[in-house]
C-alpha positions in Angstrom: -35.7 13.6 32.8 -35.2 16.2 30.0 -31.6 16.7 31.2 -30.9 13.0 30.5 -31.3 13.5 26.7 -28.3 14.4 24.7 -29.1 17.7 23.0 -26.8 17.2 20.1 -28.4 13.9 19.2 -30.1 15.2 16.0 -26.8 16.8 14.9 -25.0 13.5 15.5 -27.5 11.8 13.2 -27.0 14.5 10.6 -23.2 14.0 10.7 -23.5 10.2 10.4 -25.8 10.6 7.4 -23.4 13.1 5.8 -20.5 10.7 6.2 -22.6 7.9 4.6 -23.5 10.1 1.7 -19.9 11.2 1.4 -18.8 7.5 1.2 -21.4 6.8 -1.5 -20.4 10.0 -3.4 -16.7 9.0 -3.3 -17.5 5.5 -4.5 -19.5 6.9 -7.5 -16.7 9.3 -8.4 -14.0 6.6 -8.2 -16.2 4.4 -10.5 -16.6 7.2 -13.0 -12.8 7.9 -12.9 -12.1 4.2 -13.6 -14.3 4.3 -16.6 -12.5 7.4 -18.0 -9.2 5.7 -17.3 -10.2 2.9 -19.6 -11.3 5.4 -22.3 -7.9 7.1 -22.0 -6.1 3.8 -22.4 -8.2 3.0 -25.5 -7.6 6.4 -27.0 -3.9 6.0 -26.4 -3.9 2.6 -28.2 -5.8 4.1 -31.2 -3.3 7.0 -31.3 -0.3 4.7 -31.2 -1.9 2.6 -34.0 -2.4 5.7 -36.1 1.2 6.7 -35.5 2.4 3.3 -36.6 0.2 3.4 -39.7 1.6 6.8 -40.6 5.2 5.7 -40.1 4.6 2.7 -42.3 3.1 4.9 -45.0 6.1 7.2 -44.9 8.5 4.3 -45.1 6.6 3.0 -48.2 7.2 6.2 -50.2 10.8 5.4 -50.9 9.9 2.1 -52.7 7.8 4.0 -55.3 9.5 4.8 -58.5 6.9 6.6 -60.7 5.5 10.0 -60.0 1.9 8.7 -60.1 2.8 6.1 -57.4 4.4 8.8 -55.3 1.4 11.1 -55.6 -0.9 8.2 -54.5 1.4 7.5 -51.5 1.5 11.3 -50.6 -2.3 11.3 -50.6 -2.3 8.2 -48.4 0.2 9.8 -46.1 -2.0 13.0 -45.8 -5.0 10.8 -44.9 -2.9 9.0 -42.3 -1.8 12.3 -40.9 -5.4 13.4 -40.6 -6.3 10.1 -38.9 -3.4 10.6 -36.5 -4.5 14.2 -35.7 -8.0 13.0 -35.0 -6.8 10.2 -32.8 -4.5 12.5 -30.9 -7.3 15.0 -30.4 -9.6 12.2 -29.1 -6.8 11.1 -26.8 -6.3 14.6 -25.4 -10.1 15.0 -24.9 -10.2 11.7 -23.0 -7.2 12.7 -20.9 -8.8 16.1 -20.0 -12.1 14.3 -19.1 -10.2 11.9 -16.9 -8.3 14.7 -15.2 -11.7 16.4 -14.4 -12.9 13.1 -12.9 -9.8 12.8 -10.8 -10.4 16.3 -9.6 -13.9 15.3 -8.6 -12.5 12.3 -6.8 -10.1 14.4 -4.9 -12.9 16.8 -3.9 -15.1 13.9 -2.8 -12.3 12.6 -0.7 -11.9 16.0 1.0 -15.7 16.2 1.6 -15.6 12.7 3.1 -12.7 13.6 5.4 -14.5 16.7 6.5 -17.7 14.7 7.2 -15.7 12.2 9.2 -14.0 14.9 11.2 -17.3 16.6 11.9 -18.8 13.2 13.1 -15.8 12.5 15.3 -16.1 15.9 17.0 -19.7 15.1 17.9 -18.8 11.6 19.0 -16.1 12.9 21.3 -18.5 15.4 22.7 -21.1 12.7 23.2 -18.5 10.5 25.0 -17.7 13.4 27.4 -21.4 14.0 27.9 -22.0 10.4 28.8 -19.1 10.4 31.2 -20.5 13.5 32.9 -23.9 11.9 33.1 -22.4 8.8 34.6 -20.4 10.9 37.2 -23.6 12.9 38.0 -25.5 9.6 38.5 -22.7 8.2 40.7 -22.6 11.5 42.8 -26.4 11.4 43.2 -26.3 7.8 44.3 -23.7 8.6 47.0 
């Protein structure tokens, strides 16, 4: 009979597919975020190395006695400061990119939660419908 068919069956299929797509989307976003986390760690390491090189250059200036040596060390310190600034800029860009990825992960988690909730609503409705069909069949048999 036509009444025996669950009318929301196509909707249930759509909700199941939406949940599967949401899981895949979340997995992709998490993978992207883990890549940017590695980039942030590398940028932090380079920034720390540039800071250490600058500190070493600054410490070396006190051992120089002639004006010529001090000028050379000053130039070296200026170069190290530029390198530190570049490394720090790169680190900040990497952190910003990672924060954007984390925001995308959070959004994907919310979308997946919504898809799961939508599917569960349909599943509960389907369960009630099946129970009603079973009760009708039992009443008809009596």
